[in-house]
C-alpha positions as CSV (number, residue, x, y, z in Angstrom):
1,M,61.9,-51.1,-19.2
2,S,61.0,-49.2,-22.5
3,S,59.2,-52.4,-24.3
4,L,55.4,-52.5,-23.8
5,R,55.6,-56.4,-24.3
6,G,58.3,-56.7,-21.7
7,R,56.4,-54.4,-19.3
8,L,53.2,-56.6,-19.7
9,L,55.0,-59.6,-19.4
10,A,57.1,-58.6,-16.4
11,S,53.8,-57.1,-14.9
12,L,51.6,-60.6,-15.6
13,L,54.6,-63.0,-14.6
14,A,55.3,-61.0,-11.7
15,G,51.4,-60.8,-10.6
16,V,51.2,-64.8,-11.0
17,L,53.9,-65.4,-9.1
18,L,52.9,-63.1,-6.2
19,V,49.4,-64.6,-6.5
20,G,50.9,-68.2,-6.4
21,L,53.0,-67.5,-3.3
22,G,50.2,-65.9,-1.3
23,G,47.6,-68.7,-2.5
24,G,50.4,-71.4,-1.6
25,W,50.6,-69.6,1.9
26,I,46.8,-69.6,2.7
27,V,46.6,-73.2,1.4
28,Y,49.6,-74.1,3.8
29,R,47.9,-72.3,6.7
30,N,44.7,-74.3,5.8
31,A,46.4,-77.5,5.5
32,L,47.9,-76.8,8.9
33,A,44.5,-76.1,10.4
34,E,43.1,-79.3,9.2
35,A,46.2,-81.3,10.3
36,D,45.8,-79.3,13.9
37,A,42.0,-80.4,14.1
38,F,42.6,-83.7,12.8
39,F,45.6,-84.7,15.3
40,D,43.5,-83.2,18.5
41,Y,41.0,-85.0,17.7
42,H,43.0,-88.3,17.8
43,L,44.8,-87.0,20.7
44,R,41.4,-86.9,22.5
45,Q,40.4,-90.0,21.3
46,T,43.4,-92.0,22.4
47,A,43.4,-90.3,25.5
48,L,39.6,-91.1,26.4
49,I,40.4,-95.0,24.9
50,L,43.1,-95.1,27.4
51,R,40.9,-93.8,30.5
52,D,38.7,-96.7,30.3
53,Q,41.4,-99.2,30.1
54,P,42.6,-100.8,33.4
55,V,46.2,-99.6,34.7
56,E,47.6,-103.0,34.7
57,Y,47.1,-102.9,31.1
58,L,49.2,-100.0,30.6
59,L,51.7,-101.0,32.6
60,S,51.8,-104.5,31.1
61,Q,52.6,-102.9,27.5
62,Q,56.0,-102.5,26.6
63,P,57.0,-99.0,25.6
64,P,57.1,-98.8,21.6
65,T,60.6,-98.1,20.2
66,D,59.4,-97.2,16.5
67,A,60.9,-93.6,16.2
68,A,58.1,-93.1,13.8
69,Y,55.5,-93.5,16.6
70,D,54.3,-90.0,17.2
71,F,52.3,-90.2,20.3
72,V,53.7,-90.0,24.0
73,V,51.5,-91.3,26.7
74,Q,52.1,-90.4,30.4
75,V,50.2,-91.7,33.6
76,W,50.1,-90.4,37.1
77,T,48.5,-91.5,40.4
78,L,46.1,-88.9,41.9
79,D,49.0,-88.0,44.2
80,G,51.2,-87.1,41.4
81,V,53.2,-90.1,41.0
82,R,54.0,-90.9,37.2
83,V,53.8,-94.8,36.8
84,Y,54.0,-95.1,33.1
85,L,55.9,-93.0,30.4
86,S,55.6,-94.6,26.7
87,R,58.7,-93.2,25.5
88,P,61.3,-92.7,28.4
89,H,63.8,-90.2,26.6
90,A,60.7,-87.8,26.0
91,V,61.0,-84.4,27.8
92,L,57.6,-83.5,28.9
93,P,56.8,-81.8,32.0
94,E,56.1,-84.0,35.1
95,I,52.6,-82.6,35.6
96,T,49.9,-82.0,32.9
97,T,46.6,-80.0,32.6
98,L,43.3,-81.3,31.8
99,G,42.1,-81.0,28.4
100,F,44.2,-79.5,25.3
101,A,47.5,-77.5,26.0
102,T,50.6,-76.5,24.2
103,V,53.9,-77.3,26.0
104,T,57.2,-75.8,25.4
105,T,60.3,-78.1,25.7
106,R,63.8,-78.1,24.5
107,E,62.8,-80.3,21.7
108,G,60.3,-77.9,20.6
109,Q,56.6,-77.6,21.2
110,W,54.4,-80.6,21.9
111,R,50.7,-80.8,22.1
112,A,49.2,-82.7,24.8
113,Y,45.8,-83.6,26.0
114,G,45.0,-84.7,29.6
115,V,42.1,-86.8,31.1
116,Q,41.4,-87.9,34.6
117,A,40.2,-91.1,35.1
118,V,39.2,-92.9,39.1
119,T,42.4,-93.4,40.0
120,R,45.0,-92.0,37.8
121,V,45.4,-88.8,35.0
122,I,46.5,-89.8,31.8
123,Q,48.4,-87.5,28.9
124,V,48.9,-88.3,25.6
125,A,51.1,-85.7,23.6
126,Q,52.4,-85.3,20.1
127,P,55.4,-83.0,18.6
128,M,54.0,-80.0,16.8
129,S,56.7,-80.5,14.1
130,V,54.9,-83.8,13.1
131,R,51.8,-81.7,12.3
132,E,53.7,-78.9,10.2
133,Q,55.4,-81.6,8.3
134,R,52.0,-83.1,7.7
135,A,50.6,-79.8,6.4
136,V,53.8,-78.9,4.2
137,Q,53.2,-82.3,2.6
138,L,49.6,-81.6,2.1
139,A,50.3,-78.1,0.9
140,L,52.9,-79.5,-1.8
141,R,50.5,-82.0,-2.7
142,T,48.0,-79.4,-3.3
143,L,50.0,-77.2,-5.4
144,A,52.0,-79.6,-7.2
145,P,49.6,-79.4,-10.2
146,F,49.5,-75.5,-10.3
147,A,53.6,-75.6,-10.1
148,L,53.6,-78.0,-12.9
149,L,51.0,-75.6,-14.9
150,L,53.2,-72.6,-14.2
151,P,55.0,-72.9,-17.3
152,A,52.0,-73.3,-19.1
153,L,50.4,-70.4,-17.9
154,A,53.6,-68.3,-18.7
155,L,53.4,-69.4,-22.2
156,L,49.8,-68.7,-22.6
157,I,50.5,-65.2,-21.3
158,W,53.3,-64.8,-23.8
159,L,51.2,-65.5,-26.5
160,A,48.2,-63.8,-25.4
161,V,50.4,-60.5,-24.8
162,G,52.0,-61.1,-28.5
163,H,48.3,-61.6,-30.2
164,A,47.0,-58.2,-28.5
165,L,49.9,-56.3,-29.5
166,K,49.6,-57.8,-33.5
167,P,47.5,-54.6,-34.1
168,L,50.2,-52.2,-32.9
169,A,52.8,-54.1,-35.2
170,R,50.4,-53.9,-38.2
171,L,49.7,-50.5,-37.6
172,T,53.7,-49.8,-37.5
173,D,54.1,-51.6,-40.7
174,L,51.4,-49.9,-42.4
175,V,52.8,-46.3,-41.3
176,K,56.3,-47.6,-42.3
177,A,55.2,-48.7,-45.9
178,R,53.7,-45.2,-46.7
179,H,55.1,-42.7,-49.0
180,E,55.9,-39.3,-47.4
181,D,53.2,-37.8,-49.7
182,A,50.5,-40.4,-48.4
183,L,48.1,-38.3,-46.3
184,E,45.2,-40.4,-46.5
185,P,43.5,-41.7,-43.4
186,L,45.0,-44.8,-41.6
187,P,42.3,-47.7,-41.3
188,D,41.0,-47.8,-37.8
189,A,39.0,-51.5,-38.5
190,Q,39.7,-54.1,-36.2
191,L,41.5,-51.9,-33.8
192,P,41.4,-52.2,-30.1
193,D,39.4,-49.3,-28.2
194,E,42.6,-48.3,-26.8
195,V,44.6,-47.9,-30.2
196,R,41.7,-46.1,-31.9
197,P,41.9,-42.8,-30.2
198,L,45.6,-43.0,-31.0
199,V,44.9,-43.7,-35.1
200,G,42.2,-41.0,-35.0
201,A,44.8,-38.3,-33.4
202,L,47.4,-39.4,-36.0
203,N,44.3,-39.0,-38.9
204,E,43.7,-35.5,-37.6
205,L,47.4,-34.9,-38.0
206,L,47.7,-36.2,-41.5
207,G,44.4,-34.0,-42.3
208,R,46.0,-31.1,-40.9
209,L,49.2,-31.6,-42.7
210,G,47.3,-32.3,-46.1
211,A,45.6,-28.8,-45.6
212,S,48.8,-27.1,-44.8
213,L,50.8,-29.0,-47.8
214,G,47.6,-28.1,-49.7
215,R,47.6,-24.4,-48.8
216,E,51.6,-24.3,-49.7
217,R,51.0,-25.7,-53.1
218,A,48.3,-23.2,-53.9
219,F,50.3,-20.4,-52.6
220,M,53.4,-21.6,-54.6
221,A,51.1,-22.0,-57.8
222,D,49.3,-18.3,-56.9
223,A,53.0,-16.8,-56.2
224,A,54.5,-18.0,-59.3
225,H,51.8,-17.0,-61.5
226,E,51.9,-13.4,-59.7
227,L,55.2,-12.8,-59.8
228,R,55.1,-13.6,-63.6
229,T,53.5,-10.2,-64.3
230,P,55.7,-8.2,-62.7
231,L,58.8,-9.4,-63.6
232,T,57.9,-9.5,-67.2
233,A,57.1,-5.8,-67.1
234,L,60.2,-5.2,-65.2
235,L,61.7,-6.8,-68.6
236,L,59.8,-4.7,-70.8
237,Q,60.6,-1.7,-69.1
238,M,64.3,-2.5,-68.8
239,D,63.9,-2.8,-72.6
240,T,62.1,0.4,-73.0
241,L,64.9,2.1,-70.8
242,A,67.8,0.8,-73.5
243,R,66.0,2.1,-76.4
244,A,65.2,5.3,-74.9
245,S,67.3,8.2,-76.8
246,G,66.5,11.5,-75.2
247,E,67.2,12.4,-71.6
248,S,63.3,12.8,-70.9
249,E,62.2,9.7,-72.2
250,R,65.1,7.8,-70.1
251,A,64.0,9.6,-67.1
252,A,60.2,8.7,-67.7
253,A,61.5,5.0,-68.4
254,M,63.6,5.2,-65.4
255,E,60.7,6.4,-63.4
256,R,58.2,3.3,-64.7
257,L,61.1,0.8,-64.0
258,A,61.7,2.1,-60.3
259,Q,57.9,2.0,-59.8
260,G,58.0,-1.5,-61.2
261,V,60.8,-2.4,-58.9
262,R,58.7,-1.0,-55.9
263,R,55.6,-3.0,-56.8
264,A,57.6,-6.3,-57.0
265,I,59.2,-5.6,-53.8
266,R,56.1,-4.9,-51.9
267,L,54.4,-8.1,-53.7
268,V,57.4,-10.3,-52.6
269,E,57.4,-8.6,-49.1
270,Q,53.3,-9.4,-48.6
271,M,54.3,-13.1,-50.2
272,L,56.7,-13.7,-47.4
273,S,54.6,-12.3,-44.9
274,L,51.6,-14.4,-45.8
275,A,54.0,-17.3,-45.9
276,R,55.0,-16.5,-42.0
277,E,51.8,-16.1,-41.1
278,E,50.3,-19.5,-42.2
279,P,48.9,-21.4,-39.5
280,R,51.4,-23.9,-38.8
281,T,52.2,-23.8,-34.9
282,A,50.6,-22.0,-32.2
283,P,51.8,-18.2,-32.0
284,R,53.8,-16.8,-29.3
285,H,51.1,-15.3,-27.1
286,V,52.2,-12.6,-24.8
287,P,50.4,-9.6,-23.5
288,V,50.3,-6.9,-26.0
289,A,49.1,-3.4,-25.1
290,L,47.1,-2.0,-28.3
291,V,46.9,1.6,-27.9
292,P,51.0,1.6,-28.2
293,L,50.9,-0.6,-30.9
294,A,48.3,1.7,-32.8
295,R,50.3,4.9,-32.1
296,E,53.6,2.9,-33.4
297,V,51.9,1.8,-36.7
298,I,50.4,5.2,-37.4
299,G,53.5,7.1,-36.7
300,E,55.4,4.6,-39.1
301,L,52.6,5.3,-42.3
302,E,52.3,9.1,-41.4
303,P,54.4,9.9,-44.3
304,L,52.4,8.0,-46.7
305,A,49.1,9.3,-45.3
306,H,50.9,12.9,-45.5
307,A,51.8,12.8,-49.2
308,R,48.0,12.0,-50.0
309,L,46.6,14.5,-47.9
310,I,45.1,12.1,-45.7
311,D,43.9,12.9,-42.5
312,L,45.2,9.8,-39.9
313,G,44.8,9.3,-36.6
314,L,43.6,7.5,-33.4
315,S,40.1,8.3,-32.6
316,A,39.4,5.9,-29.8
317,A,42.1,4.7,-27.1
318,E,41.0,2.8,-24.3
319,P,43.8,0.9,-22.4
320,L,43.2,-2.8,-23.6
321,T,45.8,-5.6,-23.7
322,V,45.1,-8.7,-25.5
323,A,47.2,-12.2,-25.7
324,G,48.8,-12.6,-28.6
325,D,52.1,-12.4,-31.0
326,P,53.6,-8.7,-31.0
327,E,55.0,-8.8,-34.2
328,A,52.2,-10.3,-36.1
329,L,49.7,-8.2,-34.5
330,R,51.6,-5.2,-35.8
331,T,51.6,-6.7,-39.2
332,L,48.0,-6.9,-39.0
333,L,47.0,-3.5,-37.9
334,R,50.0,-2.4,-40.6
335,N,48.0,-4.0,-43.4
336,L,45.1,-2.7,-42.3
337,V,45.7,1.0,-42.2
338,D,48.1,0.7,-45.2
339,N,45.3,-0.7,-47.5
340,A,42.9,2.2,-45.8
341,V,45.7,5.0,-46.7
342,R,46.1,3.7,-50.4
343,Y,42.7,3.0,-51.4
344,G,40.9,5.5,-49.4
345,G,41.5,8.4,-51.9
346,D,43.2,11.4,-51.6
347,G,42.1,13.7,-49.0
348,A,40.4,11.1,-47.1
349,R,39.8,10.4,-43.4
350,V,41.5,7.3,-41.9
351,D,40.6,6.5,-38.2
352,V,42.3,3.7,-36.0
353,S,40.2,2.9,-32.7
354,V,40.9,1.0,-29.9
355,Q,37.9,0.4,-27.7
356,A,36.0,-2.4,-25.6
357,A,32.8,-4.2,-27.4
358,G,30.6,-5.5,-25.0
359,S,30.5,-4.7,-21.1
360,G,31.1,-7.1,-18.0
361,A,32.6,-10.7,-18.1
362,D,31.8,-10.6,-21.9
363,A,34.1,-7.6,-22.8
364,R,36.5,-8.0,-25.6
365,A,39.0,-5.5,-27.1
366,E,38.2,-4.2,-30.5
367,L,40.8,-3.1,-33.0
368,S,39.3,-1.5,-36.1
369,V,40.3,0.9,-38.7
370,T,37.7,3.1,-40.6
371,D,38.5,4.7,-44.0
372,S,36.4,7.5,-45.6
373,G,36.7,6.2,-49.1
374,P,34.9,4.3,-51.8
375,G,34.4,1.3,-49.7
376,I,33.7,-2.3,-50.7
377,P,30.3,-3.5,-52.0
378,P,28.7,-5.9,-49.6
379,E,28.7,-8.7,-52.4
380,E,32.7,-8.4,-52.5
381,R,33.5,-8.5,-48.9
382,A,33.7,-12.0,-48.3
383,R,36.2,-12.3,-51.5
384,V,38.6,-9.9,-50.7
385,F,40.0,-12.1,-47.8
386,D,41.0,-14.7,-50.7
387,R,44.7,-14.3,-51.9
388,F,45.7,-12.5,-55.0
389,Y,42.0,-11.2,-55.4
390,R,41.6,-7.8,-56.4
391,R,38.7,-5.7,-57.1
392,A,38.3,-5.0,-61.1
393,G,39.2,-1.1,-61.4
394,T,41.0,-0.7,-58.2
395,A,43.4,2.0,-58.1
396,P,46.5,2.0,-57.5
397,P,47.0,-1.4,-58.3
398,G,48.2,-4.0,-55.7
399,S,48.9,-7.5,-54.8
400,G,45.7,-8.7,-53.5
401,L,47.8,-10.0,-50.0
402,G,46.4,-7.4,-47.5
403,L,43.5,-8.7,-46.3
404,A,44.2,-12.3,-46.8
405,I,47.5,-11.7,-44.6
406,V,45.1,-9.9,-41.9
407,K,42.7,-12.8,-41.9
408,A,45.4,-15.7,-41.4
409,I,46.9,-13.5,-38.2
410,A,43.2,-13.0,-36.9
411,D,42.6,-16.7,-37.4
412,A,45.6,-17.7,-35.7
413,H,44.7,-15.4,-32.4
414,G,41.0,-16.3,-32.4
415,A,39.9,-13.0,-33.4
416,T,36.9,-12.3,-35.2
417,L,37.5,-10.2,-38.5
418,A,34.3,-8.3,-39.7
419,L,33.9,-5.7,-42.5
420,A,31.4,-2.9,-42.6
421,A,30.3,0.4,-44.3
422,G,31.5,3.6,-42.1
423,P,29.4,5.4,-39.8
424,D,27.9,7.7,-42.2
425,G,27.3,4.9,-44.6
426,R,30.2,5.5,-47.0
427,G,33.8,4.2,-46.6
428,L,35.1,0.5,-45.3
429,R,35.3,-0.2,-41.4
430,V,37.4,-3.3,-40.8
431,S,37.0,-4.4,-37.2
432,V,39.2,-7.2,-35.4
433,T,37.5,-8.4,-32.0
434,F,39.7,-10.6,-30.0
435,P,38.9,-13.2,-27.3
436,P,38.5,-12.2,-23.7
437,R,41.8,-13.0,-21.9
438,P,41.2,-15.0,-18.8
439,D,43.2,-12.3,-16.9
440,R,41.8,-9.7,-18.6
441,A,44.0,-6.8,-18.2
442,G,42.2,-3.1,-18.2
443,S,45.3,-0.8,-17.3
444,A,46.8,1.7,-19.1
445,H,50.3,1.5,-20.6
């Protein structure tokens, strides 16, 4: 049953029915016990009254012919001769025991009470079926009002369940009536305590969706603004190329156009990379060995570093493994090394380091890139993570997205990103410290 209303009604009505059946059984057992006590009392009183009567009185009485008469009386002499039987057709034993006894016959069970007088033994008996019928009648009379009230109780349960589920219906109507752009929090006033956590979770989801949509809108606005300049420059360079008359002028125009195309391609690539790394879903976490990753990125960027006479290498290589997305971590390290190579200056030194920060249970894997270039002033280090931010006078020109991409990937992995000066106070050191893995693997790869 998929309906919450149906499940509640079925559970409540089934519970009422089970409780009613159990109560009816208890009432019946109590009524039967009361009937037994009542009829036992009458059996004993009847036997005691007859004990005090002369035997001639009993013998002179005619056996009653009324079928509704429940009691059967037998009288024996002390030597076991039955001298009186009030119902000749009754199948009772020829002897009796003194006191109460339950006798089984082919007509069913009988309840008997025997008493001894001076010259005789008297037994008064009654069918047990009479008691059971009386108990059923008492139980039915007791339960009849409750049986009549069951439909009213079912109606009350139906109304109560419907009233209790009204807040869910109102919440459903409110959500259905919302426009797709309406991301305001849902009201949680006058809601049951069981529904408020759901509304709170929905509001948190709406908040995250609003933040994500805000980031996407800001990204689209920034992207449109940033793409306008290089595309305009490409158009102007194409006009210059079209107007070039000599070979040297045409070659220079072609070179400028090629550089403009490369810058536009790099800008688009970084924008797509940033859009891919924006936090939408949890990243795919698998064990990633940092040293092989660092060597792969260094080998990829070695030609660019060699062209600028930059000493690019791996200064520390501890065999550390982190949990993360391999492609995202490759993009993170590539952007860090690419920034260091591009802005470190010709003849600079760029060191990539993989080492442990801390010791014992608090040890964390740290990935860092250090260059000996001009560095970044402390007052601007917080701003360089903003998208499309470029320091004034920075050469060569860039898109301002490299460190923004690095920060997005670090945040997605729960890593800490820090900027500091190099070991000798010059240059820039960018370190990414990853959270410890529950199964911290320190084996080499």
